[in-house]
Structures are given as structure tokens and as C-alpha cells.
C-alpha positions in Angstrom: 1.7 2.6 -10.1 0.3 1.5 -13.4 -1.8 3.8 -15.4 -3.7 2.9 -18.5 -7.1 3.3 -20.2 -9.9 1.2 -19.3 -12.8 0.4 -21.6 -14.5 3.5 -20.4 -11.6 5.8 -21.3 -10.6 6.2 -17.7 -7.6 5.2 -15.7 -6.6 2.2 -13.8 -3.8 2.8 -11.1 -1.5 0.0 -10.0 1.3 0.5 -7.4 4.1 -1.9 -7.5 6.9 -1.8 -4.9 10.7 -2.0 -4.7 11.4 -0.5 -8.1 10.2 -3.4 -10.0 7.2 -3.5 -12.4 4.2 -5.3 -11.1 4.1 -7.8 -13.9 7.5 -9.2 -12.8 6.0 -10.0 -9.4 3.2 -12.3 -10.6 0.2 -10.2 -9.8 -0.7 -9.1 -13.2 -4.3 -8.9 -14.2 -4.4 -6.5 -17.1 -1.6 -5.1 -19.3 -1.7 -1.5 -18.2 1.3 0.7 -17.8 3.5 0.7 -14.8 4.7 3.3 -12.3 7.8 1.9 -10.8 8.5 3.3 -7.2 11.7 2.8 -5.4 9.7 1.7 -2.4 11.9 3.5 0.1 11.9 6.8 2.1 13.0 9.8 -0.1 16.1 10.2 2.1 17.2 6.6 1.5 18.5 5.2 -1.7 16.2 2.7 -3.5 17.3 -1.0 -3.2 16.1 -1.7 -6.8 16.0 1.5 -8.7 14.5 1.0 -12.2 14.5 3.0 -15.4 11.1 3.7 -16.8 12.4 2.9 -20.2 12.6 -0.8 -19.0 8.9 -1.0 -18.3 6.8 -3.8 -19.8 7.5 -3.8 -23.5 3.9 -4.6 -24.2 3.4 -0.8 -23.6 5.6 0.0 -26.6 3.7 2.0 -29.3 0.4 2.3 -27.3 -0.9 5.9 -27.4 -3.2 5.4 -24.5 -0.5 4.3 -22.0 1.3 6.3 -19.4 4.6 5.1 -17.9 6.3 7.2 -15.0 8.3 6.7 -11.9 6.7 7.1 -8.5 8.0 6.7 -5.0 5.0 5.8 -2.7 6.7 7.3 0.4 6.8 10.8 -1.4 3.4 12.6 -0.9 4.2 15.3 -3.4 5.2 12.7 -6.1 1.9 10.9 -5.4 -0.2 14.0 -5.9 1.7 14.8 -9.1 1.2 11.3 -10.4 -2.5 11.3 -9.7 -3.0 14.7 -11.3 -0.9 13.5 -14.4 -3.2 10.5 -14.7 -6.4 12.6 -14.4 -5.1 15.2 -16.8 -4.2 12.4 -19.3 -7.3 10.1 -19.0 -10.0 12.2 -17.2 -10.9 9.6 -14.6 -9.6 6.8 -12.3 -11.6 3.6 -12.1 -9.4 1.4 -10.0 -6.4 1.6 -7.8 -4.3 -1.5 -7.1 -1.9 -1.0 -4.2 0.9 -3.7 -4.6 3.7 -1.5 -3.3 5.7 -3.4 -0.6 8.7 -5.5 0.2 9.7 -8.0 2.9 11.9 -7.1 5.8 13.7 -10.3 6.9 15.1 -10.7 10.3 14.3 -11.7 13.9 12.6 -8.9 15.8 15.8 -8.3 17.8 17.8 -8.0 14.7 15.7 -5.4 12.9 16.8 -1.9 13.5 14.4 1.0 14.3 15.2 2.5 10.8 14.4 -0.8 9.1 11.1 -1.2 11.0 10.2 2.4 9.9 11.1 1.8 6.3 9.0 -1.4 6.2 5.9 0.4 7.5 6.6 3.6 5.5 6.4 1.5 2.3 3.8 -1.3 3.1 1.4 0.8 5.0 2.0 4.5 5.0 2.6 4.5 1.3 -0.6 2.5 0.8 -2.6 5.1 2.8 -1.0 8.0 1.0 -2.0 6.8 -2.4 -5.4 6.0 -1.3 -5.8 9.5 0.2 -4.6 10.9 -3.1 -7.2 9.0 -5.2 -10.3 9.0 -2.9 -11.4 12.6 -3.4 -11.8 11.8 -7.2 -13.6 8.5 -6.5 -16.0 10.2 -4.0 -16.8 13.0 -6.4 -17.7 10.4 -9.2 -19.5 8.1 -6.7 -17.7 5.2 -8.0 -14.4 3.3 -7.9 -12.5 0.2 -6.8 -9.6 0.0 -4.5 -7.6 -3.2 -4.4 -5.0 -3.7 -1.6 -2.5 -6.4 -2.0 -2.0 -8.0 1.6 -0.4 -11.5 2.4 -1.2 -14.7 4.1 1.4 -13.2 6.6 -1.4 -10.8 7.6 -3.1 -13.7 9.3 -0.4 -15.9 10.5 3.0 -14.5 11.5 6.2 -16.4 10.7 9.7 -16.5 12.4 12.2 -14.0 10.9 9.3 -12.4 9.0 7.5 -10.8 12.0 8.0 -7.2 10.9 6.8 -7.8 7.4 3.8 -9.9 8.7 2.9 -7.1 11.1 2.9 -4.6 8.1 0.5 -6.9 6.2 -1.7 -7.4 9.3 -2.0 -3.5 9.3 -3.0 -3.5 5.6 -5.7 -6.2 6.4 -7.3 -4.1 9.2 -6.9 -0.8 7.3 -8.7 -2.3 4.2 -11.6 -3.8 6.3 -12.2 -0.4 7.9 -11.8 1.4 4.7 -14.5 -0.8 3.1 -16.9 0.2 5.8 -16.2 3.9 5.3 -16.3 4.1 1.5 -18.8 1.4 0.6 -21.8 3.7 1.1 -20.2 6.2 -1.1 -20.2 3.7 -4.1 -16.6 2.7 -3.8 -15.7 -1.0 -3.7 -12.7 -2.2 -1.7 -11.0 -5.6 -2.1 -8.2 -7.2 0.0 -6.0 -9.8 -1.9 -4.0 -12.1 0.5 -1.8 -14.4 -1.7 0.2 -17.3 -0.1 3.1 -18.7 -2.1 3.8 -17.3 -5.5 6.8 -17.9 -7.7 7.7 -14.2 -7.9 10.7 -12.2 -7.1 9.6 -11.5 -3.5 12.8 -13.0 -2.0 15.0 -11.0 -4.3 13.2 -7.8 -3.2 13.4 -8.7 0.5 15.7 -6.7 2.9 18.1 -8.4 5.3 18.9 -7.0 8.7 22.3 -5.5 9.2 23.2 -7.6 12.3 22.9 -11.3 12.4 22.6 -13.0 15.8 23.6 -16.7 15.8 21.1 -17.5 18.4 18.3 -17.2 15.9 19.8 -19.7 13.4 17.0 -22.1 14.3 14.4 -19.6 13.6 15.9 -19.0 10.1 16.0 -22.8 9.6 12.3 -23.1 10.5 11.4 -20.5 8.0 13.6 -22.1 5.3 11.8 -25.4 5.8 8.5 -23.8 5.7 9.4 -22.1 2.4 10.4 -25.4 1.0 7.2 -27.1 1.7 5.0 -24.2 0.8 2.6 -24.6 -2.1 3.6 -22.4 -5.0 1.3 -21.0 -7.7 2.5 -20.1 -11.1 2.2 -16.4 -12.0 -0.3 -15.7 -14.9 2.5 -14.3 -17.1 4.4 -17.6 -16.9 1.4 -19.6 -18.1 2.1 -18.8 -21.8 
């Protein structure tokens, strides 16, 4: 989650998944600080643990900048992080939920634990962060929640069905949320990118078993990936 001051001396929250700063994934919009969650259940080791000292160097020397570690699957940690932000900055203007990773594998290959982990981070984690921030936004009568979905929320892909299912859940969650909080003065935006040159593949998890019968499905996905249109992340534009 990224925390930093806006022009109104309040806070923007940005949740980035898999222990990597949001700016390394290509979805950067403003240079606020990063909260860097492991993106896994508390009882399971993070696949990409990160040291907060390795956050975006642009934050160095900025007084109105907060960098801390957050696991989006840890409700107590989320509440503490939100409180820390409010104590530091007084208000939260915007929340960007970008926590997530891709579980690769044919449906038969993905274990129940891998399925749960995927939804714990990509869906439950998003809901828990929203629930922690919404009371403050309701009290103020304003705010903006941006959820990062995926093209996969519309069209599922072979060997990515579990990931796509989680992003479909984010899409429906966001649409319902918008109808609930819109009358309260809170805006909700769903961002559904297609191909981006980010570290998504590096952050993805592979299934423990590999069933040879699904080799054609993996080949289909590899061919799709090669022909997919790729966008250049803003940070790489110079």
C-alpha cells in the first residue's frame, strides 16, 4: 500500500502485491510511497519478500512520505496501517487496490491451498483493505477507490482460469461497490489492463504437479502471450 500526501494534505493509499513495489509493475500514476505486502496468507511464507528500505528511491528525503510493510491478508496489519496513515496525514483521499499475483496452472493441477491463496490475496485482501478505509471515507463524504482488475476478468484463458476467476470476482465486486457507495460521495473505478511489460510473469505462482496432458493448453497460452499487444509502463518512457 502506498501512502503519501496529496495536494490537500491528505493521504493516498496504494496496495501493491507480491512483495514488490507498485512502480515496478508498471501501474504507477503518482510518486507516493509504497506499502509492500507479501501477498500471501500470514501462515505461509511470502514468495517475494521485500525490505522497506528498498522502496522507490524517489521517496528518500521526503518528509511527507510514509513507507511501511503490509500483508493484505492480515486484517490486524491492515487496520494498523490505515490508523498509521490517518494519524500521520489526517485523511485518506484515494485507495488503489493493486495487490495480486497470477496462479498459473490447469484447473486440475491447482491445489485447494493454491486456489485459496489466490482468492485470499486477489479478492479477500482487496475487500479487507476497502472495509478498513471505507468508514473514514463515509465520515468525510468523499473518497476514491480504484481496484486493479484484468482483461482476464472478462475473458478467461487456458492455464490461467483460477487467476481469471479471481479478477472476475474483483470486477463484480467493484460494480456492486460503486452502486453502494456512490450515493455517499465516494467514487469507485475499475481498471482492467491487458498486456503490460511488467513483472507479472515473475510474480506468478506455478502449480506443484504438472500433468503432461495439458501441454497443449500451455502451448496455446504461450502463443497467445507472444502475439499479445504490450504497452510500455509509464516509468519506462523516460
